[in-house]
C-alpha positions in Angstrom: -11.2 7.2 -0.1 -10.3 5.0 2.8 -7.4 1.9 2.7 -8.3 -1.3 1.8 -6.4 -3.1 4.6 -7.0 -0.9 7.5 -9.7 1.4 6.3 -8.0 4.9 7.6 -8.5 7.5 4.8 -5.4 7.1 2.4 -5.1 10.7 1.9 -3.7 10.1 -1.7 -4.1 13.4 -3.6 -4.4 11.2 -7.1 -7.1 9.2 -6.3 -8.8 11.9 -3.8 -10.0 14.5 -7.4 -7.6 17.3 -5.2 -6.0 17.8 -9.1 -2.3 18.1 -7.3 0.3 16.4 -9.0 1.8 15.5 -6.0 0.8 13.2 -3.2 2.9 11.8 -0.3 3.0 8.6 -1.9 5.3 9.9 -4.6 8.4 10.3 -1.7 8.2 6.8 -0.6 10.4 3.9 -3.0 8.7 1.0 -3.6 10.6 -2.1 -5.5 9.0 -2.8 -8.7 8.3 -6.9 -7.1 6.3 -5.3 -4.6 4.5 -3.0 -7.1 4.4 -6.0 -9.2 2.7 -8.1 -6.2 0.1 -6.2 -5.1 -1.0 -5.5 -9.0 -1.3 -9.1 -8.6 -3.3 -9.7 -4.8 -6.8 -8.1 -3.9 -5.0 -5.0 -2.5 -4.8 -1.9 -5.1 -1.7 0.0 -4.1 -2.6 3.2 -5.3 -5.0 3.2 -2.4 -2.7 2.1 0.3 -2.2 4.6 3.4 0.9 6.0 4.4 1.3 3.3 7.6 0.1 0.3 5.4 2.7 0.9 2.4 5.6 1.9 4.5 4.6 -1.4 6.6 4.8 -4.1 3.0 8.0 -1.9 1.9 10.0 -2.5 5.3 9.0 -6.2 5.6 10.0 -6.7 2.2 13.5 -5.1 3.0 13.7 -7.2 5.7 13.7 -10.2 4.0 10.5 -10.9 3.2 9.8 -12.0 -0.7 7.1 -9.6 -1.8 4.0 -11.8 -2.2 5.3 -12.7 2.1 5.6 -9.3 2.7 1.7 -8.3 1.8 0.4 -10.9 3.6 2.4 -9.9 6.8 0.5 -6.9 6.4 -2.5 -8.3 6.1 -2.1 -10.7 9.0 -0.9 -7.1 10.7 -4.2 -5.3 9.9 -7.8 -7.2 9.5 -8.2 -6.7 5.8 -11.3 -5.4 4.1 -13.1 -6.0 1.0 -13.3 -2.7 -1.1 
């Protein structure tokens, strides 16, 4: 599956049907407010690649409100309809 923001492969073990019980995304701490904002947006949280997920979390940590963090991520990359 590809990331809906940058279109790179997201390498998510949960969405690719590998059957593994772990994934790289389990190691990234995403604030609940960011998860909720992603759920309300046109971006599916579970499908972001490591780079895009890390970027949105970093924007939020730098002081951006969750929705602003998502907007900044999209501004950095071209949003692709999934």
